[in-house]
N, CA, C and O atoms as CSV, one atom per row, in Angstrom:
chain,resi,resn,atom,element,x,y,z
A,1,MET,N,N,89.274,83.447,83.523
A,1,MET,CA,C,88.685,83.491,84.905
A,1,MET,C,C,89.844,83.835,85.962
A,1,MET,O,O,89.602,84.542,86.941
A,2,SER,N,N,91.175,83.273,85.701
A,2,SER,CA,C,92.072,83.575,86.475
A,2,SER,C,C,92.570,84.921,86.631
A,2,SER,O,O,93.159,85.261,87.657
A,3,ASP,N,N,92.330,85.828,85.507
A,3,ASP,CA,C,92.732,87.187,85.331
A,3,ASP,C,C,91.735,88.145,86.389
A,3,ASP,O,O,92.134,89.188,86.907
A,4,ASP,N,N,90.406,87.580,86.585
A,4,ASP,CA,C,89.555,88.205,87.438
A,4,ASP,C,C,90.300,87.933,88.981
A,4,ASP,O,O,90.383,88.836,89.813
A,5,LEU,N,N,90.726,86.800,89.173
A,5,LEU,CA,C,91.267,86.630,90.645
A,5,LEU,C,C,92.500,87.237,90.755
A,5,LEU,O,O,92.736,87.714,91.865
A,6,LEU,N,N,93.432,87.361,89.830
A,6,LEU,CA,C,94.513,88.154,89.920
A,6,LEU,C,C,94.416,89.630,90.148
A,6,LEU,O,O,95.298,90.311,90.671
A,7,ALA,N,N,93.172,90.094,89.672
A,7,ALA,CA,C,92.965,91.491,89.883
A,7,ALA,C,C,92.545,91.833,91.290
A,7,ALA,O,O,92.497,93.029,91.577
A,8,ILE,N,N,92.241,90.950,92.190
A,8,ILE,CA,C,91.975,91.200,93.590
A,8,ILE,C,C,93.249,90.507,94.389
A,8,ILE,O,O,93.313,90.558,95.617
A,9,GLY,N,N,94.174,89.908,93.650
A,9,GLY,CA,C,95.435,89.432,94.448
A,9,GLY,C,C,95.147,87.970,94.820
A,9,GLY,O,O,95.793,87.494,95.754
A,10,LEU,N,N,94.388,87.335,94.287
A,10,LEU,CA,C,94.109,85.818,94.523
A,10,LEU,C,C,94.429,84.980,93.373
A,10,LEU,O,O,94.449,85.433,92.229
A,11,ARG,N,N,94.730,83.512,93.721
A,11,ARG,CA,C,95.034,82.529,92.720
A,11,ARG,C,C,94.229,81.357,92.964
A,11,ARG,O,O,93.984,81.042,94.129
A,12,ALA,N,N,93.778,80.657,91.973
A,12,ALA,CA,C,93.043,79.302,92.269
A,12,ALA,C,C,93.890,78.435,93.044
A,12,ALA,O,O,95.102,78.382,92.835
A,13,GLY,N,N,93.289,77.728,93.962
A,13,GLY,CA,C,93.925,76.818,94.852
A,13,GLY,C,C,94.441,77.502,96.007
A,13,GLY,O,O,94.935,76.765,96.860
A,14,GLU,N,N,94.442,78.790,96.245
A,14,GLU,CA,C,94.993,79.361,97.443
A,14,GLU,C,C,93.889,79.204,98.535
A,14,GLU,O,O,92.686,79.167,98.281
A,15,GLN,N,N,94.476,79.110,99.862
A,15,GLN,CA,C,93.755,78.870,101.002
A,15,GLN,C,C,93.279,80.179,101.671
A,15,GLN,O,O,94.071,81.094,101.894
A,16,VAL,N,N,92.022,80.247,101.972
A,16,VAL,CA,C,91.406,81.358,102.661
A,16,VAL,C,C,90.496,80.887,103.764
A,16,VAL,O,O,90.190,79.698,103.850
A,17,ARG,N,N,90.032,81.846,104.656
A,17,ARG,CA,C,89.256,81.512,105.760
A,17,ARG,C,C,88.271,82.551,105.692
A,17,ARG,O,O,88.490,83.643,105.167
A,18,PHE,N,N,86.950,82.141,106.339
A,18,PHE,CA,C,85.857,83.017,106.415
A,18,PHE,C,C,84.887,82.492,107.729
A,18,PHE,O,O,84.904,81.383,108.262
A,19,ARG,N,N,84.244,83.390,107.982
A,19,ARG,CA,C,83.215,83.097,109.160
A,19,ARG,C,C,81.818,83.052,108.745
A,19,ARG,O,O,81.405,83.948,108.010
A,20,LYS,N,N,81.013,82.083,109.140
A,20,LYS,CA,C,79.549,82.025,108.787
A,20,LYS,C,C,78.736,83.156,109.349
A,20,LYS,O,O,77.844,83.712,108.707
A,21,VAL,N,N,79.130,83.519,110.754
A,21,VAL,CA,C,78.381,84.667,111.405
A,21,VAL,C,C,79.602,85.503,111.965
A,21,VAL,O,O,80.749,85.060,112.018
A,22,THR,N,N,79.275,86.575,112.313
A,22,THR,CA,C,80.232,87.514,112.833
A,22,THR,C,C,80.521,86.982,114.266
A,22,THR,O,O,79.602,86.663,115.019
A,23,GLY,N,N,81.891,86.896,114.630
A,23,GLY,CA,C,82.375,86.244,115.927
A,23,GLY,C,C,82.253,84.716,116.004
A,23,GLY,O,O,82.499,84.151,117.069
A,24,GLY,N,N,81.872,84.008,114.885
A,24,GLY,CA,C,81.998,82.587,114.787
A,24,GLY,C,C,83.336,82.031,114.549
A,24,GLY,O,O,84.330,82.745,114.415
A,25,GLN,N,N,83.348,80.856,114.502
A,25,GLN,CA,C,84.567,80.116,114.224
A,25,GLN,C,C,85.156,80.269,112.712
A,25,GLN,O,O,84.398,80.312,111.744
A,26,TRP,N,N,86.432,80.339,112.604
A,26,TRP,CA,C,86.830,80.374,111.130
A,26,TRP,C,C,86.644,79.014,110.562
A,26,TRP,O,O,86.794,77.981,111.215
A,27,GLN,N,N,86.285,79.075,109.217
A,27,GLN,CA,C,86.146,78.068,108.415
A,27,GLN,C,C,87.237,78.067,107.193
A,27,GLN,O,O,87.252,79.040,106.439
A,28,LEU,N,N,88.036,77.117,107.015
A,28,LEU,CA,C,88.907,77.090,105.884
A,28,LEU,C,C,88.240,76.781,104.549
A,28,LEU,O,O,87.230,76.077,104.532
A,29,ALA,N,N,88.720,77.239,103.519
A,29,ALA,CA,C,88.186,77.068,102.152
A,29,ALA,C,C,89.386,77.254,101.166
A,29,ALA,O,O,90.447,77.754,101.542
A,30,THR,N,N,89.153,76.798,99.804
A,30,THR,CA,C,90.099,76.947,98.669
A,30,THR,C,C,89.433,77.791,97.686
A,30,THR,O,O,88.230,77.694,97.445
A,31,VAL,N,N,90.268,78.673,97.081
A,31,VAL,CA,C,89.623,79.597,95.982
A,31,VAL,C,C,89.574,78.798,94.804
A,31,VAL,O,O,90.553,78.219,94.333
A,32,VAL,N,N,88.298,78.771,94.283
A,32,VAL,CA,C,88.113,78.188,92.962
A,32,VAL,C,C,88.069,79.155,91.736
A,32,VAL,O,O,88.583,78.822,90.669
A,33,GLY,N,N,87.470,80.311,91.899
A,33,GLY,CA,C,87.305,81.313,90.862
A,33,GLY,C,C,86.653,82.449,91.268
A,33,GLY,O,O,86.641,82.755,92.460
A,34,ARG,N,N,86.076,83.154,90.381
A,34,ARG,CA,C,85.279,84.444,90.648
A,34,ARG,C,C,83.956,84.187,90.020
A,34,ARG,O,O,83.789,83.730,88.890
A,35,ALA,N,N,83.034,84.528,90.868
A,35,ALA,CA,C,81.550,84.552,90.519
A,35,ALA,C,C,81.172,85.619,89.509
A,35,ALA,O,O,81.937,86.562,89.308
A,36,LYS,N,N,79.941,85.495,88.825
A,36,LYS,CA,C,79.455,86.513,87.957
A,36,LYS,C,C,79.242,87.783,88.778
A,36,LYS,O,O,79.517,88.885,88.303
A,37,ASP,N,N,78.798,87.646,89.891
A,37,ASP,CA,C,78.378,88.876,90.747
A,37,ASP,C,C,79.687,89.644,91.384
A,37,ASP,O,O,79.600,90.703,92.005
A,38,GLY,N,N,80.906,88.939,91.130
A,38,GLY,CA,C,82.033,89.699,91.703
A,38,GLY,C,C,82.617,88.997,93.061
A,38,GLY,O,O,83.703,89.292,93.561
A,39,SER,N,N,81.811,88.129,93.514
A,39,SER,CA,C,82.133,87.389,94.620
A,39,SER,C,C,83.312,86.315,94.387
A,39,SER,O,O,83.736,86.152,93.243
A,40,VAL,N,N,83.804,85.633,95.388
A,40,VAL,CA,C,84.891,84.666,95.246
A,40,VAL,C,C,84.239,83.464,95.382
A,40,VAL,O,O,83.458,83.292,96.318
A,41,ALA,N,N,84.511,82.418,94.382
A,41,ALA,CA,C,83.871,81.189,94.409
A,41,ALA,C,C,84.883,80.235,95.251
A,41,ALA,O,O,86.021,80.066,94.813
A,42,LEU,N,N,84.482,79.630,96.426
A,42,LEU,CA,C,85.314,78.778,97.221
A,42,LEU,C,C,84.711,77.458,97.103
A,42,LEU,O,O,83.591,77.292,96.619
A,43,ARG,N,N,85.573,76.364,97.616
A,43,ARG,CA,C,85.260,75.023,97.976
A,43,ARG,C,C,85.593,74.894,99.433
A,43,ARG,O,O,86.756,75.124,99.764
A,44,ASP,N,N,84.706,74.549,100.351
A,44,ASP,CA,C,85.006,74.479,101.679
A,44,ASP,C,C,85.592,73.186,102.127
A,44,ASP,O,O,85.819,72.340,101.262
A,45,ALA,N,N,85.885,72.910,103.474
A,45,ALA,CA,C,86.487,71.576,103.833
A,45,ALA,C,C,85.726,70.382,103.665
A,45,ALA,O,O,86.237,69.262,103.647
A,46,LYS,N,N,84.353,70.642,103.526
A,46,LYS,CA,C,83.330,69.446,103.267
A,46,LYS,C,C,83.180,69.359,101.744
A,46,LYS,O,O,82.517,68.402,101.343
A,47,GLY,N,N,83.635,70.112,100.920
A,47,GLY,CA,C,83.381,69.986,99.502
A,47,GLY,C,C,82.288,70.851,99.101
A,47,GLY,O,O,81.902,70.860,97.932
A,48,ALA,N,N,81.707,71.660,100.096
A,48,ALA,CA,C,80.532,72.388,99.592
A,48,ALA,C,C,81.129,73.650,98.627
A,48,ALA,O,O,82.242,74.125,98.853
A,49,ALA,N,N,80.374,74.077,97.666
A,49,ALA,CA,C,80.710,75.284,96.962
A,49,ALA,C,C,80.141,76.539,97.575
A,49,ALA,O,O,78.978,76.457,97.972
A,50,ARG,N,N,80.776,77.692,97.716
A,50,ARG,CA,C,80.297,78.808,98.323
A,50,ARG,C,C,80.712,79.962,97.397
A,50,ARG,O,O,81.668,79.844,96.631
A,51,ASN,N,N,79.937,81.137,97.486
A,51,ASN,CA,C,80.399,82.404,96.801
A,51,ASN,C,C,80.302,83.425,98.000
A,51,ASN,O,O,79.246,83.657,98.587
A,52,LEU,N,N,81.409,83.959,98.275
A,52,LEU,CA,C,81.403,84.892,99.391
A,52,LEU,C,C,82.057,86.271,98.811
A,52,LEU,O,O,82.953,86.233,97.968
A,53,PRO,N,N,81.553,87.444,99.315
A,53,PRO,CA,C,82.227,88.701,98.985
A,53,PRO,C,C,83.617,88.731,99.659
A,53,PRO,O,O,83.870,88.109,100.690
A,54,ILE,N,N,84.555,89.558,98.947
A,54,ILE,CA,C,85.726,89.717,99.480
A,54,ILE,C,C,86.050,90.144,100.715
A,54,ILE,O,O,87.075,89.769,101.284
A,55,ASP,N,N,85.073,91.082,101.304
A,55,ASP,CA,C,85.208,91.582,102.560
A,55,ASP,C,C,84.911,90.593,103.734
A,55,ASP,O,O,85.024,90.937,104.910
A,56,ARG,N,N,84.561,89.467,103.378
A,56,ARG,CA,C,84.350,88.413,104.457
A,56,ARG,C,C,85.437,87.369,104.362
A,56,ARG,O,O,85.356,86.321,105.004
A,57,LEU,N,N,86.496,87.656,103.536
A,57,LEU,CA,C,87.610,86.575,103.464
A,57,LEU,C,C,88.843,87.115,103.940
A,57,LEU,O,O,89.114,88.315,103.923
A,58,GLU,N,N,89.664,86.109,104.412
A,58,GLU,CA,C,91.032,86.440,104.783
A,58,GLU,C,C,92.002,85.466,103.971
A,58,GLU,O,O,91.638,84.292,103.898
A,59,VAL,N,N,93.029,85.779,103.442
A,59,VAL,CA,C,93.941,85.027,102.701
A,59,VAL,C,C,95.071,84.656,103.577
A,59,VAL,O,O,95.521,85.482,104.371
A,60,ARG,N,N,95.631,83.280,103.467
A,60,ARG,CA,C,96.762,82.962,104.212
A,60,ARG,C,C,98.014,83.366,103.551
A,60,ARG,O,O,98.168,83.171,102.346
A,61,THR,N,N,98.985,83.962,104.340
A,61,THR,CA,C,100.059,84.567,103.879
A,61,THR,C,C,101.221,84.297,104.867
A,61,THR,O,O,100.974,83.799,105.965
A,62,SER,N,N,102.449,84.607,104.508
A,62,SER,CA,C,103.636,84.508,105.427
A,62,SER,C,C,103.974,86.009,105.831
A,62,SER,O,O,103.933,86.974,105.068
A,63,GLY,N,N,104.318,86.021,107.185
A,63,GLY,CA,C,104.848,87.314,107.809
A,63,GLY,C,C,106.080,87.492,107.440
A,63,GLY,O,O,106.585,86.795,106.559
A,64,PRO,N,N,106.816,88.581,108.151
A,64,PRO,CA,C,108.078,88.945,107.645
A,64,PRO,C,C,109.225,87.999,108.072
A,64,PRO,O,O,110.336,88.025,107.543
A,65,ARG,N,N,108.881,87.192,109.036
A,65,ARG,CA,C,109.743,86.116,109.552
A,65,ARG,C,C,109.366,84.734,109.230
A,65,ARG,O,O,109.860,83.759,109.797
A,66,GLY,N,N,108.498,84.675,108.325
A,66,GLY,CA,C,108.084,83.436,107.799
A,66,GLY,C,C,106.774,82.747,108.560
A,66,GLY,O,O,106.291,81.730,108.062
A,67,ALA,N,N,106.284,83.237,109.609
A,67,ALA,CA,C,105.272,82.734,110.273
A,67,ALA,C,C,103.970,82.961,109.484
A,67,ALA,O,O,103.836,83.906,108.706
A,68,VAL,N,N,102.954,81.980,109.745
A,68,VAL,CA,C,101.634,82.043,108.898
A,68,VAL,C,C,100.837,83.097,109.606
A,68,VAL,O,O,100.672,83.139,110.825
A,69,THR,N,N,100.320,84.011,108.660
A,69,THR,CA,C,99.389,85.114,109.208
A,69,THR,C,C,98.296,85.134,108.052
A,69,THR,O,O,98.439,84.588,106.958
A,70,TRP,N,N,97.169,85.858,108.475
A,70,TRP,CA,C,96.051,85.991,107.675
A,70,TRP,C,C,95.778,87.551,107.203
A,70,TRP,O,O,95.713,88.443,108.048
A,71,GLU,N,N,95.647,87.771,106.027
A,71,GLU,CA,C,95.447,89.228,105.682
A,71,GLU,C,C,94.075,89.178,104.965
A,71,GLU,O,O,93.735,88.223,104.266
A,72,PRO,N,N,93.371,90.185,105.170
A,72,PRO,CA,C,92.118,90.439,104.746
A,72,PRO,C,C,92.029,90.581,103.203
A,72,PRO,O,O,92.734,91.492,102.770
A,73,VAL,N,N,91.346,89.909,102.306
A,73,VAL,CA,C,91.426,90.000,101.026
A,73,VAL,C,C,91.119,91.422,100.425
A,73,VAL,O,O,91.645,91.820,99.386
A,74,ALA,N,N,90.235,92.141,101.160
A,74,ALA,CA,C,89.924,93.372,100.763
A,74,ALA,C,C,91.110,94.288,100.669
A,74,ALA,O,O,91.291,95.085,99.749
A,75,ALA,N,N,91.999,94.084,101.826
A,75,ALA,CA,C,93.290,94.948,101.744
A,75,ALA,C,C,94.230,94.478,100.834
A,75,ALA,O,O,95.061,95.290,100.427
A,76,ARG,N,N,94.275,93.176,100.376
A,76,ARG,CA,C,95.214,92.717,99.360
A,76,ARG,C,C,94.759,93.209,98.000
A,76,ARG,O,O,95.555,93.649,97.170
A,77,ALA,N,N,93.371,93.114,97.787
A,77,ALA,CA,C,92.836,93.707,96.517
A,77,ALA,C,C,93.082,95.181,96.341
A,77,ALA,O,O,93.426,95.565,95.223
A,78,ALA,N,N,92.945,96.032,97.301
A,78,ALA,CA,C,93.241,97.400,97.335
A,78,ALA,C,C,94.730,97.819,96.873
A,78,ALA,O,O,95.053,98.786,96.182
A,79,ARG,N,N,95.532,96.841,97.436
A,79,ARG,CA,C,97.006,97.058,97.192
A,79,ARG,C,C,97.384,96.477,95.843
A,79,ARG,O,O,98.348,96.986,95.270
A,80,SER,N,N,96.733,95.461,95.263
A,80,SER,CA,C,97.020,95.070,93.937
A,80,SER,C,C,96.440,95.961,92.873
A,80,SER,O,O,96.992,96.107,91.783
A,81,GLU,N,N,95.364,96.529,93.196
A,81,GLU,CA,C,94.812,97.450,92.222
A,81,GLU,C,C,95.553,98.700,92.087
A,81,GLU,O,O,95.530,99.338,91.035
A,82,GLN,N,N,96.255,99.099,93.188
A,82,GLN,CA,C,97.143,100.233,93.126
A,82,GLN,C,C,98.513,99.939,92.291
A,82,GLN,O,O,99.054,100.834,91.642
A,83,LEU,N,N,98.950,98.816,92.350
A,83,LEU,CA,C,100.079,98.364,91.540
A,83,LEU,C,C,99.924,98.710,90.035
A,83,LEU,O,O,100.832,99.163,89.337
A,84,HIS,N,N,98.662,98.439,89.623
A,84,HIS,CA,C,98.425,98.697,88.203
A,84,HIS,C,C,98.592,100.075,87.694
A,84,HIS,O,O,98.789,100.312,86.502
A,85,LEU,N,N,98.509,101.009,88.638
A,85,LEU,CA,C,98.718,102.519,88.313
A,85,LEU,C,C,100.000,102.865,88.059
A,85,LEU,O,O,100.265,103.851,87.373
A,86,LEU,N,N,101.009,102.009,88.640
A,86,LEU,CA,C,102.436,102.456,88.469
A,86,LEU,C,C,102.964,102.183,87.019
A,86,LEU,O,O,104.116,102.492,86.713
């Protein structure tokens, strides 16, 4: 299951955020794995399990000077898929 996550540039235990509705507040969650339908399995701050598509997620990362930034998972997945071609 971890290979499925690595294919989109994620690891189990990594922190992500999502919005329940467009324009709503960001909710934090932790990556658990990959669901059968290709979505990402998450555990939110209240302990609830969720499966969300990668286009609704952003992953926590560090910027060039070490500041916390958020990157869309879809952008990271596209970049990691391209690395396999080299």
